[in-house]
KEKE-3310 file (N, C-alpha, C; in steps of 0.2 Angstrom, whole numbers, plus 5000, padded with zeros to 4 digits):
npx = (5313:5305:5288:5285:5294:5289:5276:5281:5286:5275:5268:5277:5276:5272:5260:5250:5243:5239:5234:5218:5218:5232:5230:5221:5228:5237:5229:5224:5219:5217:5216:5209:5197:5191:5187:5178:5163:5169:5178:5194:5198:5193:5193:5197:5183:5177:5166:5167:5180:5179:5170:5177:5188:5181:5178:5189:5200:5214:5226:5232:5233:5239:5233:5244:5244:5232:5232:5233:5222:5222:5235:5244:5259:5267:5265:5269:5261:5249:5251:5255:5242:5235:5240:5236:5222:5220:5225:5216:5205:5208:5216:5231:5244:5251:5257:5261:5255:5265:5264:5271:5275:5279:5294:5311:5319:5311:5309:5308:5319:5320:5307:5302:5310:5303:5291:5295:5300:5289:5282:5289:5287:5273:5274:5274:5277:5280:5284:5275:5278:5276:5285:5294:5304:5308:5318:5335:5340:5331:5332:5345:5344:5334:5341:5349:5341:5333:5343:5346:5333:5333:5343:5338:5327:5332:5338:5325:5320:5310:5302:5304:5293:5289:5275:5267:5261:5254:5265:5280:5294:5303:5303:5307:5319:5326:5326:5335:5346:5347:5345:5334:5321:5321:5320:5308:5295:5277:5263:5249:5234:5221:5224:5232:5223:5214:5220:5219:5207:5192:5195:5198:5212:5217:5208:5213:5222:5235:5239:5240:5250:5260:5261:5264:5276:5284:5288:5300:5304:5304:5294:5287:5275:5257:5244:5227:5213:5197:5191:5181:5173:5163:5158:5155:5143:5147:5146:5143:5138:5121:5123:5127:5142:5153:5154:5165:5178:5187:5195:5187:5179:5183:5176:5166:5170:5178:5190:5203:5207:5213:5224:5233:5236:5242:5254:5259:5263:5272:5282:5287:5281:5284:5276:5261:5243:5236:5221:5214:5200:5189:5176:5161:5151:5141:5143:5156:5162:5157:5161:5175:5176:5173:5183:5196:5192:5184:5193:5203:5194:5193:5183:5184:5189:5198:5215:5232:5236)
npy = (5065:5074:5081:5083:5074:5061:5061:5061:5048:5041:5043:5038:5024:5009:5003:5011:5007:4994:4977:4972:4959:4960:4970:4964:4952:4958:4964:4970:4971:4980:4975:4985:4986:4975:4973:4967:4973:4986:4986:4986:4978:4966:4951:4949:4949:4934:4932:4943:4943:4932:4937:4947:4939:4932:4943:4945:4950:4947:4949:4952:4965:4966:4974:4977:4986:4986:4976:4960:4953:4954:4952:4942:4942:4938:4925:4910:4899:4904:4913:4904:4898:4908:4911:4899:4902:4913:4907:4896:4903:4907:4918:4928:4934:4949:4961:4971:4982:4992:4992:5003:5018:5035:5042:5039:5033:5025:5013:4996:4984:4970:4967:4971:4963:4950:4953:4954:4941:4934:4940:4934:4921:4920:4923:4937:4952:4966:4979:4991:5008:5022:5035:5047:5059:5072:5086:5088:5080:5070:5065:5060:5050:5042:5037:5028:5019:5015:5008:4998:4991:4987:4978:4968:4964:4960:4947:4940:4944:4955:4971:4988:5001:5019:5027:5040:5055:5068:5075:5068:5071:5074:5061:5053:5057:5054:5039:5037:5034:5020:5004:5001:4990:4988:4998:5010:5021:5023:5029:5036:5037:5042:5050:5059:5064:5071:5081:5095:5102:5105:5101:5088:5083:5072:5071:5078:5076:5082:5085:5073:5066:5075:5073:5059:5059:5065:5054:5051:5038:5030:5022:5009:5004:5004:5013:5013:5023:5030:5048:5061:5076:5080:5076:5059:5047:5034:5016:5003:4989:4991:5002:5020:5028:5041:5053:5054:5062:5054:5039:5029:5016:5013:5024:5029:5042:5056:5054:5052:5038:5032:5040:5038:5024:5024:5031:5022:5012:5018:5021:5009:5002:4991:4984:4979:4982:4990:4992:5003:5005:5013:5010:5000:4997:4988:4989:4990:4978:4974:4986:4984:4971:4975:4984:4982:4980:4992:5001:4999:5001:5014:5021:5027:5040:5051:5048:5053:5051)
npz = (4943:4931:4928:4915:4910:4914:4908:4895:4894:4896:4883:4875:4876:4869:4871:4881:4892:4905:4902:4906:4913:4917:4927:4936:4941:4949:4959:4975:4993:5007:5025:5031:5024:5026:5039:5054:5058:5058:5068:5074:5084:5082:5071:5053:5043:5037:5027:5020:5015:5007:4997:4991:4985:4976:4969:4962:4969:4976:4983:4999:5011:5027:5042:5053:5063:5069:5078:5087:5082:5068:5064:5073:5076:5087:5090:5084:5080:5078:5068:5057:5056:5052:5039:5033:5034:5025:5013:5012:5009:4995:4994:4997:5008:5005:5010:5024:5036:5046:5064:5070:5078:5082:5087:5081:5092:5099:5093:5094:5091:5093:5094:5082:5073:5076:5070:5057:5054:5055:5045:5035:5037:5032:5019:5016:5006:5007:5019:5026:5031:5042:5042:5049:5043:5044:5046:5052:5062:5064:5051:5051:5061:5055:5044:5050:5057:5045:5039:5047:5048:5034:5033:5041:5034:5021:5019:5018:5007:5008:5005:5010:5013:5013:5018:5009:5003:4994:4989:4986:4985:4995:5003:4993:4990:5002:5001:4991:4997:4998:4991:4977:4973:4986:4996:4997:4992:4996:4988:4994:4986:4991:5002:4995:4985:4993:4999:4997:5002:4995:4982:4972:4969:4962:4952:4941:4927:4924:4937:4943:4936:4940:4954:4955:4948:4957:4965:4959:4953:4963:4968:4976:4982:4984:4990:4985:4982:4979:4978:4984:4980:4987:5004:5007:5012:5023:5026:5039:5038:5042:5048:5049:5046:5050:5038:5024:5013:5007:5002:4996:4986:4969:4957:4965:4968:4961:4955:4942:4935:4924:4920:4932:4931:4918:4921:4931:4924:4914:4924:4927:4937:4951:4960:4968:4966:4978:4987:4998:5007:5016:5020:5022:5013:5002:4988:4986:4983:4970:4963:4963:4957:4944:4941:4933:4919:4917:4919:4909:4898:4899:4906:4919:4919:4908:4900:4900:4886)
capx = (5309:5300:5282:5286:5297:5285:5271:5284:5287:5268:5267:5281:5274:5268:5253:5251:5238:5239:5228:5213:5221:5238:5228:5218:5233:5240:5224:5224:5214:5219:5211:5205:5191:5188:5186:5172:5159:5173:5181:5201:5200:5190:5197:5194:5176:5177:5162:5169:5185:5177:5167:5183:5191:5176:5178:5196:5205:5217:5232:5230:5238:5236:5234:5246:5243:5226:5233:5234:5217:5224:5242:5247:5265:5271:5263:5271:5256:5244:5253:5254:5235:5233:5242:5231:5215:5219:5226:5210:5200:5210:5220:5238:5246:5256:5260:5260:5256:5268:5261:5276:5274:5283:5301:5316:5321:5306:5309:5311:5321:5319:5301:5301:5312:5299:5287:5298:5301:5282:5280:5293:5283:5267:5277:5273:5282:5281:5282:5273:5280:5275:5292:5294:5311:5308:5323:5342:5341:5326:5335:5351:5342:5331:5345:5352:5335:5332:5349:5345:5327:5334:5347:5334:5322:5335:5337:5318:5317:5305:5304:5302:5290:5287:5269:5267:5254:5254:5271:5284:5301:5307:5304:5310:5326:5328:5326:5340:5352:5346:5343:5327:5315:5321:5318:5305:5289:5271:5259:5241:5231:5216:5227:5234:5217:5210:5225:5218:5200:5187:5197:5201:5218:5217:5204:5216:5227:5241:5242:5241:5257:5265:5261:5268:5283:5288:5292:5306:5306:5306:5287:5287:5270:5252:5237:5223:5205:5194:5190:5174:5173:5157:5158:5150:5141:5150:5142:5145:5132:5116:5125:5130:5148:5155:5155:5172:5179:5192:5196:5181:5180:5184:5170:5162:5173:5179:5197:5205:5210:5217:5231:5237:5238:5247:5260:5262:5266:5278:5287:5288:5280:5285:5272:5254:5238:5232:5215:5213:5194:5186:5168:5159:5146:5142:5145:5163:5163:5155:5166:5182:5176:5172:5188:5201:5189:5182:5199:5205:5190:5193:5177:5186:5193:5203:5222:5238:5236)
capy = (5064:5080:5079:5082:5067:5056:5062:5059:5041:5038:5045:5034:5017:5006:5002:5015:5005:4988:4974:4970:4953:4962:4973:4959:4948:4962:4968:4968:4975:4980:4972:4990:4985:4968:4972:4965:4979:4991:4986:4983:4973:4960:4948:4950:4946:4930:4932:4949:4940:4927:4941:4950:4935:4931:4949:4944:4954:4941:4951:4956:4970:4966:4980:4975:4992:4984:4972:4953:4951:4954:4949:4939:4940:4935:4918:4906:4894:4908:4915:4898:4897:4914:4910:4895:4905:4916:4902:4892:4907:4909:4924:4928:4939:4952:4967:4972:4989:4992:4996:5007:5025:5039:5044:5033:5031:5021:5007:4990:4980:4964:4966:4972:4957:4945:4955:4953:4934:4932:4941:4929:4915:4920:4925:4944:4955:4973:4981:4998:5012:5029:5036:5054:5061:5079:5089:5085:5075:5064:5062:5055:5044:5038:5033:5022:5015:5011:5003:4991:4988:4983:4972:4963:4962:4958:4940:4937:4947:4960:4977:4993:5007:5024:5030:5047:5056:5071:5077:5063:5072:5073:5055:5049:5059:5050:5033:5037:5031:5013:5001:5001:4992:4986:5003:5015:5025:5021:5034:5035:5042:5045:5056:5064:5068:5075:5086:5102:5103:5103:5100:5082:5084:5066:5072:5083:5072:5085:5085:5065:5065:5079:5069:5052:5060:5067:5049:5050:5032:5026:5020:5002:5001:5009:5013:5016:5024:5036:5054:5065:5083:5080:5071:5054:5043:5027:5011:4998:4985:4996:5008:5025:5030:5048:5054:5056:5064:5050:5031:5025:5011:5016:5026:5033:5049:5059:5053:5051:5032:5031:5043:5034:5018:5025:5033:5017:5008:5021:5021:5002:5001:4984:4981:4977:4988:4988:4997:5005:5008:5015:5009:4993:4997:4982:4990:4990:4972:4975:4991:4981:4967:4978:4989:4981:4981:4999:5005:4998:5004:5022:5023:5030:5046:5051:5048:5057:5051)
capz = (4937:4930:4926:4908:4908:4915:4903:4889:4895:4894:4877:4871:4877:4863:4874:4887:4898:4906:4900:4912:4917:4921:4933:4940:4944:4955:4963:4982:4997:5014:5030:5033:5020:5027:5046:5056:5062:5058:5074:5073:5088:5079:5065:5047:5041:5032:5022:5016:5011:5001:4991:4987:4981:4970:4964:4959:4973:4980:4987:5005:5015:5034:5046:5060:5068:5071:5083:5086:5079:5062:5063:5079:5075:5093:5091:5078:5078:5075:5061:5053:5055:5048:5032:5031:5033:5019:5007:5011:5005:4989:4995:4999:5011:5001:5013:5031:5038:5052:5070:5074:5077:5086:5084:5080:5098:5102:5089:5097:5086:5095:5092:5074:5070:5076:5065:5050:5054:5055:5038:5030:5037:5028:5012:5014:5002:5008:5026:5025:5037:5043:5044:5049:5042:5043:5050:5051:5067:5061:5044:5052:5065:5051:5040:5054:5058:5039:5037:5051:5045:5028:5035:5044:5029:5015:5019:5017:5001:5010:5004:5015:5009:5017:5016:5009:4999:4987:4987:4988:4983:5001:5005:4988:4991:5008:4999:4987:5001:4999:4985:4975:4976:4993:5000:4992:4994:4995:4987:4995:4982:4995:5005:4990:4982:4998:5002:4996:5004:4991:4976:4972:4964:4958:4946:4936:4925:4925:4945:4944:4934:4944:4960:4954:4945:4963:4968:4956:4951:4969:4970:4977:4985:4983:4993:4980:4983:4976:4982:4981:4983:4993:5009:5006:5018:5024:5030:5042:5038:5042:5053:5045:5049:5049:5030:5022:5006:5003:5004:4994:4980:4963:4954:4970:4968:4954:4953:4935:4936:4918:4921:4937:4929:4913:4925:4934:4918:4912:4929:4927:4945:4952:4965:4967:4966:4984:4988:5005:5007:5023:5020:5021:5009:4998:4981:4984:4979:4963:4959:4962:4952:4937:4940:4928:4913:4917:4919:4902:4894:4899:4909:4925:4918:4903:4902:4897:4878)
cpx = (5305:5293:5281:5289:5293:5279:5274:5284:5280:5267:5271:5280:5270:5260:5253:5246:5240:5233:5224:5216:5228:5236:5225:5223:5237:5235:5224:5220:5218:5213:5207:5198:5188:5186:5179:5169:5164:5177:5188:5202:5197:5193:5193:5187:5177:5172:5164:5175:5184:5174:5172:5187:5187:5176:5185:5201:5208:5224:5230:5236:5235:5238:5237:5246:5236:5226:5233:5228:5218:5231:5246:5255:5270:5270:5263:5265:5250:5245:5253:5246:5232:5234:5237:5224:5215:5220:5219:5205:5202:5214:5227:5240:5252:5260:5257:5261:5259:5264:5265:5274:5279:5290:5305:5318:5317:5306:5312:5313:5320:5312:5299:5305:5307:5293:5289:5299:5294:5279:5284:5289:5276:5269:5275:5279:5285:5280:5281:5275:5277:5281:5293:5302:5312:5314:5329:5342:5336:5329:5341:5349:5338:5335:5348:5347:5333:5337:5348:5338:5329:5339:5343:5329:5326:5336:5331:5316:5311:5307:5301:5299:5288:5281:5269:5261:5256:5260:5277:5292:5305:5309:5308:5318:5329:5329:5332:5347:5352:5344:5336:5326:5315:5319:5314:5299:5283:5267:5251:5238:5224:5218:5229:5228:5213:5214:5223:5210:5196:5188:5201:5206:5219:5212:5206:5222:5234:5244:5243:5248:5262:5266:5266:5275:5288:5291:5298:5309:5307:5299:5288:5281:5264:5247:5232:5216:5203:5192:5185:5175:5168:5158:5153:5149:5145:5146:5146:5139:5125:5117:5129:5136:5149:5156:5162:5173:5184:5192:5189:5183:5180:5177:5165:5164:5173:5186:5198:5209:5215:5224:5236:5240:5243:5254:5263:5266:5272:5283:5289:5287:5280:5281:5265:5249:5233:5227:5215:5206:5191:5179:5167:5153:5146:5144:5152:5166:5163:5160:5172:5182:5176:5178:5192:5198:5186:5188:5202:5201:5189:5186:5178:5190:5198:5211:5226:5237:5230)
cpy = (5070:5077:5078:5076:5061:5056:5059:5051:5038:5038:5040:5026:5015:5005:5006:5013:4997:4984:4973:4964:4955:4965:4968:4954:4951:4966:4965:4973:4975:4978:4978:4990:4979:4968:4970:4971:4985:4992:4983:4978:4966:4958:4950:4946:4941:4930:4938:4947:4936:4931:4945:4946:4933:4937:4949:4948:4949:4943:4955:4959:4969:4972:4978:4980:4990:4979:4965:4950:4950:4951:4947:4937:4938:4928:4915:4902:4899:4911:4910:4897:4903:4914:4905:4898:4909:4912:4898:4896:4910:4915:4923:4934:4943:4958:4967:4979:4989:4995:5001:5014:5029:5040:5038:5030:5026:5014:5001:4985:4973:4962:4966:4966:4951:4947:4953:4945:4931:4934:4936:4922:4914:4922:4932:4947:4962:4975:4988:5002:5019:5031:5044:5056:5068:5082:5085:5080:5069:5061:5058:5049:5040:5034:5027:5017:5011:5006:4997:4987:4984:4978:4967:4960:4959:4950:4936:4940:4952:4967:4982:4999:5012:5027:5037:5049:5061:5075:5072:5064:5071:5066:5051:5051:5055:5042:5032:5034:5024:5011:5000:4994:4990:4991:5008:5018:5022:5028:5032:5040:5045:5051:5061:5068:5073:5080:5093:5103:5101:5101:5093:5082:5078:5066:5076:5079:5075:5084:5078:5064:5069:5075:5063:5054:5062:5061:5047:5043:5027:5023:5012:4999:5007:5008:5017:5017:5030:5042:5058:5072:5085:5075:5066:5050:5036:5022:5006:4993:4990:5002:5014:5027:5038:5049:5056:5059:5058:5043:5028:5021:5015:5018:5030:5040:5051:5059:5050:5044:5030:5033:5040:5028:5019:5027:5027:5013:5011:5021:5014:5000:4993:4980:4979:4983:4987:4994:4997:5008:5008:5014:5003:4992:4991:4983:4990:4984:4972:4980:4988:4976:4970:4983:4988:4983:4988:5003:5005:5002:5012:5025:5027:5036:5045:5051:5053:5057:5049)
cpz = (4937:4927:4918:4905:4909:4909:4896:4888:4893:4887:4872:4872:4871:4865:4881:4893:4899:4903:4907:4916:4920:4928:4938:4944:4950:4959:4970:4986:5004:5019:5033:5030:5022:5035:5048:5060:5063:5064:5073:5078:5086:5073:5059:5046:5035:5026:5017:5012:5006:4996:4988:4983:4975:4966:4960:4963:4978:4984:4993:5009:5022:5038:5053:5065:5071:5077:5082:5083:5071:5060:5070:5078:5080:5094:5084:5075:5075:5069:5056:5051:5051:5041:5029:5030:5027:5012:5006:5007:4998:4989:4997:5003:5008:5005:5020:5033:5045:5058:5073:5072:5082:5083:5085:5086:5101:5098:5093:5092:5087:5092:5085:5070:5070:5071:5058:5049:5052:5047:5033:5031:5033:5021:5010:5010:5004:5015:5025:5031:5036:5046:5043:5048:5041:5048:5050:5056:5066:5056:5046:5056:5060:5046:5043:5055:5051:5038:5041:5049:5038:5028:5037:5038:5023:5015:5017:5010:5002:5009:5009:5010:5014:5014:5015:5005:4992:4985:4990:4987:4990:5003:5000:4988:4997:5006:4994:4990:5000:4992:4984:4972:4984:4998:4995:4995:4992:4993:4989:4992:4985:4999:5001:4987:4986:5001:5002:4996:4998:4983:4976:4967:4960:4953:4940:4934:4925:4932:4946:4942:4938:4951:4959:4952:4952:4967:4965:4955:4957:4972:4970:4980:4984:4988:4988:4983:4980:4981:4980:4984:4988:4997:5008:5012:5018:5028:5033:5043:5037:5046:5048:5049:5047:5041:5030:5015:5003:5005:5002:4988:4974:4959:4958:4970:4961:4952:4945:4935:4931:4919:4926:4934:4922:4916:4928:4929:4916:4917:4930:4935:4946:4957:4963:4968:4973:4986:4996:5006:5014:5023:5019:5017:5004:4991:4980:4981:4972:4959:4958:4957:4945:4936:4934:4921:4912:4916:4912:4897:4894:4902:4916:4924:4911:4905:4899:4889:4876)
residu = (MET:THR:THR:LYS:GLU:LEU:ILE:ALA:ARG:VAL:GLN:GLN:LEU:ASP:ALA:PRO:MET:TYR:SER:ALA:GLU:ASP:VAL:ARG:GLN:ARG:LEU:GLY:ILE:SER:THR:MET:SER:LEU:MET:THR:ASP:SER:ASP:PRO:LYS:LEU:PRO:VAL:ASN:GLU:ALA:SER:LEU:LYS:ARG:MET:VAL:GLU:ALA:GLY:VAL:ARG:LYS:ILE:GLU:ILE:GLY:ALA:ASP:PHE:GLY:PRO:ALA:HIS:PHE:PRO:TYR:HIS:ASP:ALA:GLN:ALA:VAL:THR:ALA:LEU:ARG:SER:PHE:TYR:ALA:ASP:ASN:GLY:ALA:GLU:ILE:TYR:SER:VAL:HIS:SER:PRO:TYR:ARG:GLY:ASN:PHE:ASP:GLU:TRP:ASP:PHE:ASP:ASP:ILE:SER:ARG:LEU:ILE:GLU:ALA:MET:ALA:ALA:VAL:GLY:ALA:LYS:VAL:LEU:LEU:LEU:HIS:PHE:ASP:VAL:TRP:GLY:ARG:ALA:ALA:TRP:GLU:ARG:GLY:LEU:GLU:THR:MET:ARG:ARG:LEU:ALA:ASP:ILE:CYS:ARG:PRO:HIS:GLY:ILE:TRP:LEU:SER:ILE:GLU:THR:ALA:GLU:GLU:MET:THR:HIS:ASP:SER:ASN:PHE:THR:ASP:TRP:PHE:ASP:PHE:PRO:GLU:VAL:GLY:VAL:CYS:CYS:ASP:THR:GLY:HIS:ALA:GLY:ALA:ALA:TYR:ALA:LEU:TRP:ASN:THR:MET:SER:ASP:TRP:GLY:TYR:VAL:ALA:GLN:THR:LEU:ALA:SER:ALA:ASN:GLY:LYS:LEU:ASN:HIS:LEU:HIS:LEU:SER:ASP:VAL:SER:THR:THR:ALA:LEU:PRO:ARG:TYR:ASN:GLY:ASN:THR:ALA:LEU:LYS:PRO:ARG:HIS:ASP:HIS:PHE:SER:PRO:GLY:ARG:GLY:SER:SER:ILE:TRP:THR:THR:LYS:PHE:GLN:CYS:PHE:LYS:ALA:MET:ALA:TYR:PRO:GLY:CYS:PHE:ILE:PHE:GLU:ILE:TRP:SER:GLU:ASP:ASP:GLU:ARG:PHE:GLU:ARG:LEU:ALA:GLU:PHE:PRO:GLU:ARG:LEU:VAL:ALA:GLY:GLU:LEU:GLY:ARG:GLY:VAL:VAL)
# end
């Protein structure tokens, strides 16, 4: 899909923006944003989870890469207890960030089968992957690995998503070998916006459209966050963390949110809107609570039309 084709689709929509309720029903958060004391070895902070649910954010992405404290998939009883923990707090587990790294020869399919069975047990929909398919050898091994993963996920209705950033053509071409949305790509708008030093590319509506068009209709997951041209402080309670340019709550940076969501709608994006915020400042609760209404009101940047 070209940038012009995506813009034309936005302009042809009867209503080029979701309703606030449509956005809120699909709003989610990564446990990256819910960690206790920013320590992945510790479990999710229940008070933060409760505040997110009160803010209307109910879909949860678990960072299995954080270890057993977040997703103890080797322990069936612990997995059952985890599902109850989220349900009792009014949330549901939507996606899981895979802990797997390295080349395709290092994948343990017995272990990943346990991970996927645990995902099925908690009702998770998406398994997110960092999947390096650069070069012919990696591409060929990747096709075989993805076929095996898809075969394991298919009976459970679980989608696979390859996380990427500012240019998705290569990964979207790779997913052409598979059925969509069973296999697709995830755009991380934090990484995308911060890709070119001090220019937040997500603040330019044309570049936003160009980036999302490069998914070529294969977008099945999202990591959303704001980006600032100035490094902003981050907080863990009263402790200052190393400043960053990216992965902030909406409105802290300069991203143009309206265009993103117009494009998502024009692309018939089938997934949820998952925020990945790397800061524990209290204002993230308020910003996410206000996000659907501010987005629809056009208060977070002008759109394509």
